[in-house]
N, C-alpha and C positions, 0 to 999 in steps of 0.2 A: 646249183646257183640259180639256174633259170626257174626252178620250182620255187625257190625262196622268194625271188623277185615277184613271181606270179601271185604267191600267197600274200606278200606285202601289199601288192596292188589291190587284191580283193579286199584286204582288211581296210585299206584306206577308202575304197569305194563303199564298203559297208558303213564305215563311220560317216562318210559324206551323206549317204542315204538316210542314216538315222538323224543327222543334223537337219537335212532337208525335210524329213518327216516332222521333226519337232517344230521347225519353222512354219510348215504348213498348218500344223495343229494350232500354233499360236495365232497365225493369221486368221484361221477359221474362227477361233475363240474371240479374237478382237472384233471380227466382223459381226459375230452374233451379239456381242456386247453392245456394239454401236447400234445395231438394228433394234435391240431391246430398249436402249436409251431413247432412240427416236420414237419408238412406239409409246414409251412411257410419257415422253414430252408431249407427243400428239394427243394421248389420252387425257393428260392433265389439261391441255389447252382446250380440248373439246368439252371436258367437264366444266371448265371455267366459262366457256361460251354458253353452255346450257344453263348454268346458274345465273349468269348475267341476263340471259334471255327470259328466264322465269321471273327474275326480280323486275325486269322491265315490263313484262306482261302484267305482273301484279300491280305495279305502280300505275300503269295505263288503265287497268280495270278499275282501280280505286278512283282515279280521276274522272273516268267517263261513266261510272255507274250512276244510275238514276237515284237522286236523293228525294226523300219524301217531301211532299208539299210544293208550294209555289214560291219561287224566289221573288222577294220584294226589295226594291231599291233601298239601300242603306241611307238613312237620313242623319246619321251621325250620333254623337254621344253627349250633346250639350246638356249642361245642368241648368235647371230652373229652380226658383225658390219654393214654389208651391204649385198645386194643381190649378190654381187660379191665375198663375203667371201667363201672360200672353206668349204664344210661341207659334212657329210655323205649323200648318195643319199636318196631321199624320196622313200617310198615303195608303193605309189599309185599315180595315175594321175586322177585328181589333188591331191596334197598332203593333208593329214589329220592330221599330227602331225610332230614334229621334229624341227630341228634348224630353227630359225626365227629371223627377225630383232627386236631388242628391241625398247623401246620408244613407239611411237604412232602407230596407226593402220590406215588402209584405211578407208575413210569415208563411211558410209552406203549409199546405193542408187543404182541407175541404171547406170552402167558403159558402155561406148562404146569402151573401150580398156581394155586389160587384166591386172589385178593387178599382180605384181611379186609374184611368189610362196612364197618367203621368207617373204613377208608381209601378204599374204593370211593366212599363218599358224598362225601368231600372231592374226589375226582377229578371227580365229577359237578358239584359246586359250581364247580369250576375249569374248566368248559366241556367236559369230556370226554363222550364216548359210549362205553358199554361193551357189547360183544357177548359173550354168554354161551352156553355149550352144556352139556348134561347128558346124558352117554352112559355109564351104569354099565358097560355091556358093551363099550364102545369104539365109536368111529365115525370111523375114519380118513378116509373119503371126505368126510363132513360137515365135519370139521376142515379138510381141504384146501380145500373149497369156501369156507368162511368165511374162511380165511386169504387166499385169492385176492382176495376183496372188500376185506377190512380192509387188506391190504398196499398196495393202490392209494392208500388215504388216508394211510397211514403214509409212503409215498414222497413225499407232498406236505406232510409235517410236520403232519398233522392230529392232534388230541388224541383218540386212540382206543386202546382195549384190547380184545383178544380173550382170553378166559379160560374154563377149565372151571368150572362152578358146580354144586355138588351141591344137589338139592332143587328144581329148577325144575318148574313145572307142565307145561311142554312141553320139547321137546328144545332149542329155541332161545329165548333171551330177549334183548331189547334194552332198555337203560336210559339215560335222560338225567335231568336234574333234574326231578322230578315227572312223568315220563313213562315208560311201560312198554308193551312189546309182546312177545307170546310166541306161538310157533307151532311146528309139528313139522317141516314140510317146508322144505327150503332154498329161499329166494326172494330172489335177488340184488336185484331191483328194490325189494322191500319193505324190505330192509336199507339200501339206498342212500338211499331216501326218508327213512327215520328219521334216518340219519346227517346227511344234507344239511339236514334241518330243525332239528337241535339242536346239532350239533358247533360249538364255537367261541362259544357263548353263555354268558357269565360270569354266575354267580348269587351272587356275594359280596354281602353286605348293605352298602349305601353310606350315607354321611352323610344324615340326614334321614329314614331309616327306622328302625324299631325294631331295635336291635342285639341279636342273639342269638349272634352269631359273626362271623367275617370271611372 
């Protein structure tokens, strides 16, 4: 009898040990799973922070990057009837904003005569970039160089004009809406950077903004 009781006690103890072992295994498994979940959540959170940081840096870099040319004060988009209509003076040579003829714009392309200021401004409002040159004594080599750059954009239907312009402060001038660059020596890269930065950007006043023109 004593032997039977001892064997029964050992069996119960063995069963208890097995249950305890299974419980410990489950607890260890649950602990590992919790740790893995925490690591996963932490990893996702860190990745999200990295993405947000990169997007923020990209936005900051875009805002603070140096833009080609000089910023000129915006004189508005008021329409006038013709180039002879009195209006406030422009604040740059060539003009970069302000009163302009409504309706159509000057056609894109290579010009041999100067486009009236009041029409040029409408072109700038309509997303054009204009390349100007001033050579009172003639400059066929410069004109050929400028034409070679401008034509590559015209071939892709870009809004661009090349024209002679009397009265520039330098031999070459580049204008876009409220932007001006001027220099004397031909610089294809400088010209392309200006065109790439501003060509195709429409500046018509839209609903919800103060309307001085269209």
